[in-house]
N, C-alpha and C positions, 0 to 999 in steps of 0.2 A: 264725458260719465255716462254709463247708460241708463235712460230714462225709463227703461223697463224694468230694472234690477230691484227696483221696492216691491213689484208685481209679483216677480219671479222669487225672489226670497219666500213672498205670503205664500205662494202658491207648492213649493216644497214643504211648505211649514203645514199646508192643511193635507198634504198628500197628492195633490194632483200632478206632478213630479215626481211621484217615486217611482213610478217603472223606470224613468230615463236615470235613478241613477244607479250610483256601484248597490249591489245588494246588502250589503251593511247599513250602508248610511240611507235607502230605502225603508230597510226594517227600523231607524231609529225615526225618519218623518213618519213612517204610521202607527208608532208607540204611541198608548193613550194615555191616561192621567197614571200617577206612580203612587204607590206607599210605601216607606221606608222602612223598614224593622231593623232595630237597633235589640242585641243582644243583651240584657243584662242578669247576667250569670256569675253565682259563684257568694263568697260570704262579703260583707259589707267592711270594710275597712281601710283605714289611711296610711298603712305600709304593707304593701302587696307582697305576698310570700311564695314561696315555688311550689304552688300545689296545683293538679294539673287540672282541679272545677274553674279555677281560677278567682280574682277579685273583683268588688268592685268598691268604686271610689271617683271623687272627682276628677281627677286626674287621669284615670285609665278611659274615662266615658265621653269626658270634654270632646275630644275630636271625633268622635261618631256622633256622639248628639248633633252639632254643630253644622256637619256634612249631611245628617238626614235631615235636617229641616232645612237645609240649605239646597235642596233636591230640587230639578226641574221641572216641573207640568205635575207637584206635589199635590197628593189625595187628601192624606194623613199620615201621621207616625203612630208606629206600635210598638210597643214596649214586649218584647217577649222575655218574661222574669224566670228567674230558679234561683231564690234563694232563700238562706234559712234565717237571714239577718245580717246583725253587727250594730257596728260604730251608730249610734243615733246621728252626729252630725253631719258627717259623711252621708247618710242617708239624706237627711232634709237638704243638703247642697246641693245633692244632682235632681232632687225631687225639685228643688226653687229653679235652679234651670232648668231642667224641663217645662214648667210651666211660663217661663221667662220667656224661652224662643216659642213656644205656644202662642202666648199671645203678640211676639212679633212677627210672624208671621201666618198669621190667624189659619190655623190648620187644626182639625182636631186630633187629639191623641188617646187612643187604646191600647191599653194593657192586656195581656192575654197571661195569666198564671198556670205554668207547666209544674213539677213535680211539685213544689213549694213556693209559695210567696208569701214568708211568715215571717213576724216583727219588724225587722227594717226593708225586708223584701216587701210587704202589704204596703209599710210607707210610701216606695218606690212605685207602686199599683196605683195609689192614691192621686199620684200625679196625674192621672190619665184623666179623660173625660167619661170616658167608661171602660170598665173591668168586666176581663172575661176570664172561665177557667174551664178546666175540664171536669166533669165530674170527680174524679177520682183526685186533683187534684188538693194541696192542704194551704190551706189559709188561713190567715188571721193573726193570732198571738199577738195580739195587740197590749206589750205589756213591758218591762226592762227585766233584766240578768244579768248580775256578776255573780262571778265563779274565780274562787281562788284556793290556797291550799294554806296549810298549817304547818313550818317547817319547824317552829323553835324545837321538839322534842328531838327531832332527828338531829339536829346540831349540836342540842346536848349528849347525846348519844356518842356521836364521834367525837366530842371533844372539842368543839371549834365554837369559837366566842363569836358574837354578832356586835359589831359595833360601827352606830352610827351619831352621825353630828349635827345639829340643825341651829337654824336661827329663826326663832316662830316657834310653839309651842306645837301649833297645827300641820308643822309643815311634812310630819311621817303619818299618814296614817293607814292602817292595814297590811302592816310590814310583817308579810307572809314568815318571817323569821324571828316574829316576835306572837307573845301571848294577846291575845284578841282583846280590845277593850269594850267594852257595852256601850262607851260614849263613839267610838268609833262605827260601833254596827249602825246606833242613830242618826250618826251623820248620814252615813251611805245609805239606809231608806229614805229618809230625807231627800236626798238626790234623786233617788230613785222614782219617788213620788212626783217632783217636780218633773222628771223628762215623762213621766207616762200619762203625766196629766197635758203634756205639750204634745204628744203622742194621739192622746183621744181628743183633743182638740183640732187637731190633723185632718184626724178621720171624719169626724163632724161636720166640718166644713167642705171639706170635700163632698161626700156621699151628700151630707146632707137628711132631707125627709125620705130616702131611699131605707134608711136603717131601720130595721125593728126595733120598738122602743123597749126591747130586754136589756137589761145592764149589764146580761153573762156576754156583753159584745165586747168588752174592756176586760175581761180577767184574764185574760193571758192567754185563753185557750186558743186552739187549733182543731179548724174544722174541713170536712172535705169540702169539694166546689160544693156540691147539691145541697150541700146545710149553708153553705156561704150564703148561693141565692138564697136561698127562705128569709136566712137575717138579712138582707140586702147589703153583704160586704162587695159582692160582685154582679154585676146587670143578665151576666146570664151562660150560659155551656153552649161548650163546643171547641172544636178545632182551629187555631188561630187561622190556617188558609179558609176554613171554614167559612168565617163570622167576616175576613177581609172579601170573601168572594158572595156575601149576601151583601154587606152593605157597601160594597165599591168592585160591580161586577167587571167596570170596564177596566180594570188598575191591574197591574202587574206588580209581584213584591220584586224587591229591592234590597237585599243583605246591605249593612253598614256595620262594619267592624272597625275597633280600634287600631289607629294606627300605633306598630310597636316602637320603641324605641330604637335609635340606628343601631347600639350596642343590642341587644336584644335580638334584633334581624340577623347578627353577623355572627351571634355568640351561640344564637338558638336558644337563649337562656332568659326568661322572665325580668322583669324589671325590679323584681324583689330579691335577685341571686347575688348571694355574695359569696367569699371566701373564710378562710381560717377555719381555725377548730371554734373557738369561742362562736363564731358569724353560725355555724354548722352547727350548734347547740341551739342556737336562738331559733334560729329556722326550724328546728323539728321543734322545738314548741309550740311557733307559731301553727304551724303544720296540723299538730295535735289538739289545737285550741279549735283547729275552724273544723277540721276531720270533726269534732264533739259538737261542734253547732250544726252538723249536717244528722249526724244520729240521732240529735232530738227528735228526729222525723224518720228514723227509720233509713235514713239516706246512706 
């Protein structure tokens, strides 16, 4: 065994032998610290659908988050967020995973809000130690929303009878094909209030004294990045590259994308691809619902 091997290895890492290495290896040896960028773009849902903007869930982000936090010479992880929100549970699961990895690897996490980081999108942003936005970004919407349709009149007009059989008086609530019941609406409001309280507690926990004292923060309102900074919802304004350059001047950015399933890579379809007439109709409804979430912010 060569007694000088450990020293040669050290020399390579410090760049002393970089000039003697092949160009690509020399470039790697001279590289400095890394800031990994994870894109969290799309609506937040446990059932990814065939929409171009993509979706966010624990399933779709796990691989990217794990690889980002495992990167060599890691100085920080940046979350590039562009989301109108969605499922509260998936928002919480992804945020909890980010906090767990940050604690394990002991690296700071920064979030940058792009076009919109609202509702569940802002929940994700609060997983970061610092939040930044462009002054034109749309940020906030700390609230809970549910939407449905009342189709019972339609069934009557076309002569279709709805038949539902249950065991348990509360098994079916807010059935869009049945008349709305006041007790079901009260139940829904109670559920929404509980989720809203959990959302508010999360924001207070993560933002602390940075928040302004006004109660308008939790009304579900959305603000521009400039107003969000004044309210304490974000720490500063700028671009992702500009902020990273200022805070980590010697680091270079590395984009970390989620790995697609093998079937999706071979077929060119997403993980939510479906076949069949019924599935196509279901996919269309999902796409319209996700499109409606973006439309609330004019996007």
